[in-house]
C-alpha atoms as one frame of an Amber mdcrd trajectory, in Angstrom:
protein
   2.578 -41.315   8.235   4.969 -39.465   5.871   5.258 -35.684   6.799   4.416
 -33.256   4.027   7.418 -31.523   2.464   8.054 -27.897   3.709   6.699 -26.145
   0.539   3.342 -28.030   1.024   3.163 -27.310   4.784   3.778 -23.615   4.120
   1.015 -23.295   1.438  -1.365 -25.334   3.751  -0.819 -23.076   6.671  -1.548
 -19.870   4.540  -4.509 -21.439   2.977  -5.997 -22.411   6.319  -5.577 -18.776
   7.624  -6.783 -16.937   4.453  -9.014 -19.353   2.531 -10.906 -16.709   0.497
 -10.306 -17.113  -3.286  -9.307 -14.188  -5.490 -10.509 -13.111  -8.838 -11.180
 -15.975 -11.338  -8.481 -16.415 -13.931  -6.086 -13.866 -12.284  -3.190 -16.192
 -12.290  -3.593 -17.041 -15.872  -2.703 -13.693 -16.703  -0.041 -12.525 -14.222
   3.286 -14.113 -13.218   6.000 -13.762 -10.642   9.091 -11.914 -11.476  12.440
 -12.098  -9.408  14.689  -9.045  -9.675  18.284  -9.496  -9.244  21.798  -7.755
 -10.004  23.600 -10.023 -12.359  26.942  -8.474 -11.604  27.121  -8.560  -7.864
  29.831 -10.640  -6.213  29.041 -13.635  -4.259  30.852 -14.872  -1.140  33.249
 -17.116  -3.255  34.100 -14.124  -5.568  32.095 -15.197  -8.609  29.116 -13.120
  -9.896  25.351 -13.898  -9.617  25.117 -14.472 -13.458  28.162 -16.605 -13.670
  26.858 -18.775 -10.862  23.365 -19.111 -12.292  25.167 -20.070 -15.708  27.225
 -22.648 -13.883  24.583 -24.559 -11.821  21.178 -23.217 -13.135  19.682 -22.656
  -9.705  18.666 -19.492  -8.105  19.762 -19.631  -4.470  18.668 -17.695  -1.427
  20.808 -15.177   0.511  21.438 -17.841   3.128  23.316 -19.979   0.429  24.895
 -17.074  -1.654  26.143 -14.766   1.306  24.759 -11.771  -0.366  21.530  -9.747
  -0.107  19.991  -6.690  -1.385  18.086  -6.155   1.804  19.415  -7.229   5.196
  21.620 -10.428   5.026  20.261 -13.142   7.407  19.344 -10.943  10.412  15.815
 -11.123  11.246  14.626 -12.933   8.136  14.518 -16.332   9.741  12.144 -14.908
  12.495   9.997 -13.334   9.728   9.867 -16.562   7.957   8.973 -18.468  11.241
   6.111 -15.957  11.838   4.612 -16.600   8.280   5.311 -20.261   8.188   5.445
 -21.553  11.759   7.760 -24.720  12.144   8.383 -25.064   8.404  11.873 -23.947
   7.749  15.155 -24.547   9.609  18.743 -24.305   8.560  20.118 -22.443   5.454
  19.057 -24.745   2.632  15.590 -25.046   1.197  14.200 -21.730   2.373  11.806
 -19.675   0.215  13.174 -17.601  -2.795  11.699 -14.096  -2.819  10.158 -12.289
  -5.877   7.191 -10.073  -6.651   3.817 -10.766  -8.379   3.801  -8.590 -11.412
   0.133  -7.645 -11.254   0.763  -4.270 -13.027   2.948  -5.760 -15.754   5.705
  -3.370 -14.966   8.575  -3.846 -17.577  11.292  -3.317 -14.750   9.721  -6.210
 -12.897   7.580  -6.147  -9.809  10.275  -5.220  -7.351  13.112  -3.302  -8.932
  14.451  -2.432  -5.562  16.200  -5.789  -5.661  17.797  -5.609  -8.986  18.275
  -4.259 -12.553  17.343  -7.510 -14.212  14.496  -9.807 -13.639  13.518 -13.412
 -14.205   9.970 -13.811 -15.575   8.677 -17.131 -14.044   6.405 -19.717 -15.793
   2.784 -19.427 -14.638   2.819 -22.778 -12.944   5.446 -21.633 -10.366   2.645
 -19.405  -8.777   0.994 -22.549  -7.636   3.769 -23.302  -5.147   4.079 -19.722
  -3.908   2.621 -17.694  -1.196   2.046 -14.000  -1.436   1.973 -11.090   1.125
   0.530  -7.658   0.955   3.991  -5.915   1.480   7.330  -6.986   2.039   8.161
  -9.463   4.643  10.252  -6.938   6.446   7.013  -4.966   7.227   5.621  -8.136
   9.043   2.581  -8.283   6.744  -0.693  -9.156   8.231  -2.325 -10.468   4.946
  -1.026 -13.387   3.085  -2.375 -15.630   0.272  -1.825 -18.270  -2.346  -2.716
 -18.491  -6.060  -5.967 -20.308  -5.144  -6.614 -18.385  -2.061  -5.747 -14.782
  -2.921  -8.825 -13.068  -1.741  -7.372 -11.399   1.331  -4.415  -9.887  -0.590
  -6.683  -8.754  -3.440  -9.058  -7.186  -0.943  -5.999  -5.319   0.764  -4.850
  -4.046  -2.580  -8.406  -2.702  -3.443  -8.598  -1.074   0.108  -5.078   0.507
  -0.405  -6.333   2.092  -3.816  -9.573   3.384  -2.117  -7.655   4.944   0.692
  -4.582   6.310  -1.181  -5.417   6.440  -4.909  -2.729   3.986  -5.898  -1.297
   0.449  -5.310   1.809  -1.090  -6.952   2.914   2.435  -7.733  -0.071   2.597
 -10.300  -2.475   5.466  -9.635  -6.152   5.309 -10.326  -9.329   7.320  -9.260
 -11.199   4.380  -7.968 -10.579   0.565  -7.292 -12.528  -0.428 -10.392 -10.391
   1.916 -12.645  -7.273   0.410 -11.004  -8.395  -3.073 -11.765  -9.072  -2.191
 -15.422  -5.665  -0.603 -15.693  -3.920  -3.782 -14.657  -4.449  -5.357 -18.089
  -2.944  -2.365 -20.068   0.456  -2.652 -22.005   2.796  -0.742 -19.785   6.164
   0.245 -21.737   7.195   2.730 -19.018   9.094   1.488 -15.965   6.897   1.055
 -12.843   9.454   2.164 -10.281   7.620   0.186  -7.622  10.416   0.494  -5.181
   8.389  -0.222  -1.969   4.972  -1.079  -3.358   4.715  -4.622  -4.485   3.046
  -8.007  -3.579   5.958 -10.118  -2.335   6.031 -13.692  -3.632   7.698 -16.338
  -1.516   8.512 -19.208  -3.841   8.593 -22.418  -2.164  10.424 -25.647  -3.340
  13.430 -23.975  -5.237  13.830 -22.140  -8.414  15.501 -23.648 -11.418  16.308
 -21.696 -14.609  15.535 -24.625 -16.956  12.143 -25.609 -15.379  10.801 -22.512
 -13.825  11.861 -19.477 -15.777  10.309 -18.427 -19.066  12.525 -15.321 -19.781
  15.293 -13.084 -18.432  14.771  -9.258 -18.741  17.972  -7.186 -18.535  18.791
  -3.666 -18.101  20.153  -2.271 -21.506  23.350  -0.995 -19.854  24.471  -4.617
 -20.064  24.259  -4.762 -23.923  27.678  -5.571 -25.368  29.173  -6.601 -22.021
  30.263  -9.938 -20.807  26.897 -10.101 -18.785  24.808 -10.195 -22.060  26.798
 -13.270 -23.018  26.305 -14.912 -19.645  22.501 -14.036 -19.723  22.313 -15.467
 -23.148  24.021 -18.584 -22.161  21.148 -19.505 -19.862  19.186 -20.617 -22.886
  16.286 -18.464 -22.122  14.271 -15.738 -24.036  16.487 -12.649 -23.377  14.609
  -9.386 -23.387  15.463  -5.762 -22.449  13.844  -3.361 -20.064  13.608   0.383
 -20.561  16.510   0.734 -18.110  17.572   3.723 -16.080  20.192   6.400 -16.424
  20.651   9.760 -14.465  23.347  12.451 -14.535  25.696  12.243 -11.702  24.836
  15.730 -10.501  21.194  14.965 -10.576  21.204  12.730  -7.436  19.412  14.602
  -4.551  20.007  14.447  -0.994  16.325  14.345  -0.123  15.901  10.682  -1.037
  18.811   8.777   0.436  20.629  11.241   2.406  23.355  13.809   2.018  26.206
  11.309   1.368  24.536   9.970  -1.819  25.024  12.970  -4.118  28.749  13.325
  -3.659  29.136   9.579  -4.042  27.599   9.697  -7.429  29.694  12.498  -8.639
  32.787  10.613  -7.270  31.820   7.423  -9.097  31.200   9.241 -12.313  34.539
  10.987 -12.102  36.377   7.744 -11.211  35.048   6.033 -14.311  35.128   9.051
 -16.670  31.451   9.237 -17.466  28.680  11.788 -16.926  25.686   9.488 -16.234
  25.186   6.658 -13.914  23.332   3.426 -15.122  22.823  -0.015 -13.634  26.148
  -1.429 -15.255  28.283   1.476 -13.740  26.748   1.162 -10.200  27.443  -2.491
 -10.426  31.004  -1.963 -11.451  31.361   0.469  -8.485  29.908  -2.149  -6.056
  32.365  -4.839  -7.276  35.134  -2.356  -6.700  33.814  -1.676  -3.136  33.821
  -5.269  -2.158  34.913  -5.441   1.581  33.567  -1.971   2.248  30.053  -2.432
   3.712  29.497   1.242   4.417  30.334   2.177   0.767  28.337  -0.768  -0.592
  25.275   0.556   1.286  25.519   3.895  -0.160  25.931   2.396  -3.633  22.791
   0.373  -2.955  20.955   3.826  -2.250  22.222   5.168  -5.485  20.437   2.265
  -7.275  17.182   3.257  -5.412  17.631   6.723  -6.690  18.251   5.728 -10.120
  14.950   3.643 -10.133  13.019   6.445  -8.774  14.410   9.280 -10.988  16.389
   7.841 -13.803  15.427   8.382 -17.434  14.882   5.495 -19.830  18.152   4.212
 -21.052  16.809   3.264 -24.468
């Protein structure tokens, strides 16, 4: 008897544990987004955008050698916990994104990048979902046809806290009604998203409907690279923040002077996604500085003003 491929085994395991269906028609209206930084350097010295343009495949951190979270580390154990016995080795592991239920124009999980891919609706059929990032060891999982447990967890979150997906509402019913509204302002959902684990790979030509870029990349070589993918190129509201407006309260006392130092080094007064990326490339080989630069991006998402 032929064994099922890993993606089918992962989905079957989740469906068996969490069989309840979610709201009818939900996945006709919402899609997965995959946030990424197009200008970050890969292990071979190329950028994320250049590699995607060259081979058309979005690769996992195990293949690229970079991560916006913890590289490698405990992730194999997290994946083994969620999908026991399914994945081994570096190739073929899930690609991570977020289910953009709220329709945030900066993507479902901007923590992981200034730009995002908008996936085709059919990709959701081979994805699993968790209420919370896998780093939190989520207790509730689901699939597109068995989303009931994740949906119930979101409604419970709204009832308890007054918000979910960084979208505030006075009641669960009001929150559900708000999901369908046009949302021009950034969602800033840094830590509050439904994580999507995409099984079976991610190919630009077959699986991606559009790419949404931060406007700080307009007129740069990255605009040309993103355009070369042959996808609909859209622009998000973007983020910018004065160098002196980065507080110590969000990501520690080292973040504010670093913001000022970066601004002075490049002769600007405000930081945006493109400048933070430039600083990250110039800090290649300095893990401590790179970590602080990543924190500056988090602050920019939380406090930055629209760039356009």
